[in-house]
C-alpha positions in Angstrom: 8.5 -24.5 10.0 4.8 -24.5 9.0 4.1 -24.0 5.3 1.2 -24.1 2.8 2.1 -26.6 0.1 0.4 -27.4 -3.3 1.2 -31.0 -4.1 -1.4 -31.5 -6.9 -3.5 -28.9 -8.7 -7.1 -28.5 -7.7 -9.6 -26.4 -5.6 -8.9 -24.7 -2.3 -8.6 -28.2 -0.8 -5.3 -28.5 -2.6 -3.7 -26.0 -0.2 -2.2 -28.3 2.5 -0.6 -27.1 5.7 2.5 -29.1 6.5 5.7 -29.1 8.6 8.9 -28.7 6.8 12.6 -28.2 7.9 13.6 -24.5 8.2 15.4 -23.5 5.0 19.0 -22.6 5.4 20.4 -19.5 3.5 23.3 -20.3 1.1 25.9 -17.9 -0.2 24.4 -14.5 -1.1 21.0 -15.4 0.4 18.9 -14.2 3.3 16.3 -16.0 5.4 13.3 -13.9 6.3 10.7 -14.7 9.0 7.4 -13.9 7.3 5.1 -11.6 9.1 2.5 -11.0 6.4 1.6 -12.4 2.9 -0.6 -10.8 0.3 -2.5 -13.0 -2.2 -2.7 -12.4 -5.9 -4.7 -14.0 -8.8 -1.4 -15.6 -9.8 -1.8 -17.8 -6.6 -5.1 -19.0 -8.0 -3.6 -20.0 -11.3 -0.7 -21.9 -9.6 -3.2 -23.7 -7.4 -5.6 -24.6 -10.2 -3.0 -25.3 -12.9 -2.9 -23.8 -16.4 -3.0 -25.9 -19.5 0.4 -26.2 -21.1 2.2 -24.7 -18.0 4.2 -26.9 -15.7 4.7 -25.7 -12.2 7.4 -27.2 -10.0 5.1 -29.1 -7.6 5.2 -29.6 -4.7 5.4 -25.8 -4.2 4.9 -23.3 -1.5 2.7 -20.6 -3.0 2.8 -16.8 -2.3 4.3 -14.0 -4.4 4.2 -11.1 -1.9 5.5 -11.0 1.6 7.1 -8.8 4.4 8.9 -9.8 7.5 12.1 -9.7 9.6 15.6 -10.7 8.5 16.3 -13.9 10.4 19.7 -15.2 9.1 22.3 -14.2 6.5 24.2 -16.6 4.2 27.9 -16.3 3.6 29.0 -13.2 1.7 26.0 -11.1 2.7 26.9 -7.9 4.4 23.6 -6.9 6.1 20.8 -6.1 6.7 21.2 -7.3 10.3 18.9 -9.9 11.7 15.7 -8.3 13.0 15.6 -5.7 10.3 12.0 -5.2 8.8 12.0 -5.9 5.1 9.7 -6.3 2.1 10.3 -8.9 -0.6 10.7 -8.2 -4.3 8.7 -11.0 -6.0 10.7 -11.3 -9.2 13.9 -13.3 -9.5 16.5 -13.2 -12.3 20.1 -14.1 -12.9 21.4 -10.7 -12.2 24.2 -11.2 -14.8 22.8 -11.1 -18.3 22.4 -8.1 -20.6 18.7 -7.6 -19.7 19.5 -7.6 -15.9 22.4 -5.2 -16.5 19.9 -2.8 -18.2 17.6 -3.0 -15.2 15.0 -5.0 -17.3 14.7 -8.0 -15.0 11.5 -9.4 -16.6 13.3 -9.9 -19.9 16.0 -12.1 -18.3 15.7 -15.7 -19.8 15.8 -17.0 -16.2 13.2 -14.6 -14.8 10.8 -16.2 -12.3 8.3 -15.2 -9.6 8.2 -16.3 -6.0 5.4 -18.9 -5.5 5.3 -19.7 -9.2 8.7 -20.8 -10.3 10.1 -21.5 -6.8 8.9 -21.7 -3.2 7.0 -18.6 -2.1 6.0 -16.7 1.0 3.1 -18.8 2.5 5.4 -20.2 5.3 7.1 -19.2 8.5 10.4 -18.6 6.6 11.6 -18.0 3.1 15.1 -17.9 1.7 15.8 -15.5 -1.1 18.7 -13.8 -2.9 19.9 -10.8 -1.0 18.9 -8.7 -4.0 15.2 -9.6 -3.3 15.2 -8.1 0.2 14.3 -4.4 0.3 13.9 -2.1 3.3 10.3 -1.9 4.6 8.9 1.7 4.6 8.7 2.7 8.2 5.3 4.2 7.7 3.8 0.9 6.8 2.7 -2.1 8.9 3.9 -5.5 7.7 0.4 -6.2 6.3 0.5 -2.9 4.3 4.1 -3.6 3.1 3.2 -7.1 1.9 0.3 -5.6 -0.1 2.5 -3.3 -2.2 5.1 -5.1 -4.4 3.4 -7.3 -7.2 0.4 -5.1 -8.0 2.1 -1.8 -7.8 5.1 -3.0 -9.7 2.8 -4.5 -12.4 0.7 -1.4 -12.7 3.7 0.9 -12.7 5.5 -1.0 -15.4 2.3 -1.1 -17.5 1.5 2.6 -17.3 5.0 4.2 -17.0 7.3 1.9 -18.9 5.1 0.2 -21.5 2.3 2.5 -22.3 4.2 5.7 -21.5 1.1 7.4 -20.0 1.4 11.2 -20.1 -0.2 13.9 -18.0 -3.6 14.9 -19.4 -4.2 11.7 -21.3 -7.3 9.5 -20.7 -6.8 6.0 -19.3 -9.3 3.2 -19.0 -8.6 0.8 -16.1 -10.6 -2.4 -16.0 -11.5 -4.5 -12.9 -11.2 -1.5 -10.7 -11.4 -3.5 -7.4 -8.4 -5.6 -8.1 -4.9 -5.1 -6.5 -3.3 -4.2 -9.9 -6.1 -1.8 -10.8 -6.4 0.0 -7.4 -2.6 0.6 -7.8 -3.0 1.7 -11.4 -5.7 4.2 -10.6 -3.4 5.8 -8.0 -0.4 5.9 -10.3 -2.4 7.4 -13.1 -3.9 10.0 -10.8 -0.4 10.9 -9.4 0.7 11.4 -13.0 -2.2 13.8 -13.8 -4.2 11.5 -16.2 -8.0 11.4 -16.6 -9.2 8.0 -15.3 -12.2 6.0 -16.3 -12.7 2.7 -14.5 -14.9 -0.4 -14.9 -16.1 -2.9 -12.3 -18.9 -5.3 -11.7 -20.4 -3.6 -8.7 -21.0 -0.1 -7.4 -18.9 -0.5 -4.2 -15.8 -1.1 -6.3 -16.6 1.9 -8.5 -17.1 4.1 -5.4 -13.6 3.0 -4.2 -12.1 3.7 -7.7 -13.5 7.3 -7.6 -12.2 7.7 -4.0 -8.7 6.7 -5.4 -8.9 9.2 -8.2 -11.1 7.9 -11.1 -13.3 10.6 -12.7 -16.0 8.2 -13.7 -16.9 4.6 -12.9 -18.7 2.2 -15.4 -20.6 -0.8 -14.2 -20.2 -3.4 -16.9 -23.0 -5.5 -15.5 -25.7 -2.8 -15.9 -24.8 -1.4 -19.3 -22.5 -1.4 -22.4 -19.1 -0.2 -21.1 -17.9 0.5 -24.6 -20.8 2.9 -25.3 -20.2 4.5 -21.9 -16.5 5.1 -22.8 -17.6 6.5 -26.2 -20.0 9.0 -24.5 -17.5 10.0 -21.7 -14.8 10.8 -24.3 -17.0 12.6 -26.8 -16.6 9.7 -29.3 -12.8 10.1 -29.3 -11.8 7.0 -27.2 -9.1 6.6 -24.6 -5.4 7.0 -25.0 -4.4 4.0 -22.8 -6.2 0.9 -21.5 -4.8 -1.1 -18.6 -6.3 -4.6 -18.8 -5.8 -8.0 -17.1 -9.2 -9.5 -18.0 -8.3 -10.6 -21.5 -10.9 -12.4 -23.7 -14.0 -10.7 -22.4 -12.7 -7.2 -23.0 -10.4 -7.6 -25.9 -12.7 -6.6 -28.8 -14.2 -3.7 -26.8 -10.7 -2.5 -25.9 -9.7 -2.2 -29.6 -12.8 -0.3 -30.4 -12.5 2.0 -27.4 -8.9 3.2 -28.1 -8.4 6.6 -29.7 -6.1 7.1 -32.7 -2.5 6.4 -31.5 -3.9 4.6 -28.4 -2.1 1.9 -26.4 -3.5 -1.2 -24.9 -1.3 -2.8 -22.3 -2.1 -6.3 -21.1 -0.7 -8.2 -18.1 -3.2 -11.1 -17.6 -6.2 -13.0 -18.9 -8.5 -13.8 -16.0 -11.5 -14.2 -18.4 -9.9 -16.2 -21.2 -6.7 -16.5 -23.2 -8.1 -15.9 -26.6 -9.1 -12.6 -28.2 -10.3 -11.6 -31.7 -8.9 -8.4 -33.3 -10.2 -6.5 -36.3 -6.9 -5.8 -37.9 -7.9 -2.7 -39.8 -8.7 -1.1 -36.5 -5.1 -1.6 -35.5 -3.4 -0.1 -38.5 -6.0 2.6 -39.5 -5.9 3.9 -35.9 -2.1 3.4 -35.4 -2.7 1.3 -32.2 -0.1 -0.3 -30.1 -0.8 -3.6 -28.4 1.6 -4.1 -25.5 2.3 -7.0 -23.3 3.7 -6.5 -19.8 5.0 -8.8 -17.0 5.7 -7.4 -13.5 8.6 -4.9 -13.5 12.2 -4.4 -12.3 13.5 -4.2 -8.8 14.7 -0.6 -9.6 11.1 0.3 -10.3 10.1 -1.2 -6.9 12.5 1.1 -5.1 10.9 4.1 -6.8 7.4 2.8 -5.8 8.4 2.3 -2.2 9.8 5.8 -2.0 6.4 7.2 -3.1 4.6 4.9 -0.7 6.8 6.1 2.2 5.8 9.7 1.3 2.2 8.8 1.3 1.6 9.5 -2.4 0.7 5.8 -3.0 -0.9 3.4 -0.6 -2.1 -0.3 -0.7 -5.8 -1.0 -0.5 -6.5 -3.9 1.9 -9.9 -5.6 1.8 -9.3 -8.0 4.8 -6.7 -9.7 6.9 -6.9 -13.4 7.7 -4.7 -15.9 9.5 -2.5 -17.9 7.2 -4.3 -21.0 8.4 -7.3 -19.7 6.5 -5.4 -19.4 3.2 -8.2 -21.5 1.5 -10.8 -18.9 2.5 -8.5 -16.2 1.1 -8.4 -18.0 -2.3 -12.2 -18.3 -2.2 -12.6 -14.5 -1.6 -10.3 -13.7 -4.6 -11.9 -16.3 -6.8 -15.4 -15.1 -6.1 -14.3 -11.5 -6.7 -15.5 -10.3 -3.3 -12.4 -8.3 -2.5 -11.8 -4.6 -3.1 -8.0 -4.5 -3.0 -5.8 -7.1 -1.3 -6.4 -10.1 0.8 -3.6 -10.3 3.4 -2.6 -13.3 5.5 -0.7 -13.1 8.8 1.0 -15.8 11.0 -1.1 -18.7 11.9 
């Protein structure tokens, strides 16, 4: 099979296209022929490398994918070869107490496709049968591949961690990203008031189209002042953030009393400074979040099938142009997902 492989960390040139033997499914596993891959910022971190983090190189990147069942390992009773499926990007042991509670990300063996083991940027992938879910009939392969990681991340952040309630006000940063376009739709579906930030007006226009009440361009003004004005000096109840360092102090100041900040990433930096009196005087909750459980993904896919949630796709490229896809994400050109299809 053809595969994109990272052998050493670096720029887009580190993404090499090679020939590898087709992987064989073992007991309890399914081989899927990939028909579409959606890129995430996690792919950039894996390619570039993160200080203090060891990735199992050489590695096939790619967290999200959709395709057709190609072969079943022993002990797997369906789905039949040729069945359209979408992949759950998280892996876990399936046996521990956390997994039994449906809290996969808390499993001590939790991992993500394309980060802890070979991912979706190849002709084929072999995964546990538990990671293979039915593709919603209403979606193309490109659309299906664009759903799992960002929607699962945003859903877990807002619904499970922050416990966002109807009528509350939520601030969603980086409105053009995959996680944030998903988060805006989820918050709107719940009946929350949504404020969104982005670095250009096109992304803010899309955010308002998806359900945001107001967009704030952080390049043309003080977003914390704008939040204060839009909330009558009260602040917001919930903040969804994956920027990190650049927004951290402003987030703390922008939360209302009893507010919750939920963080799933640090694209702008890993360090943040917090005025501790703000935390206890305002009874704030600072919440971390990583992905979500497979059970949550089933719920998301039902809502997608009904047309209540939908992936936002910026562009579709051939998998041979994976380096260009990484560049688009790194330069923050995309509004929504960058999707790759067979070579």
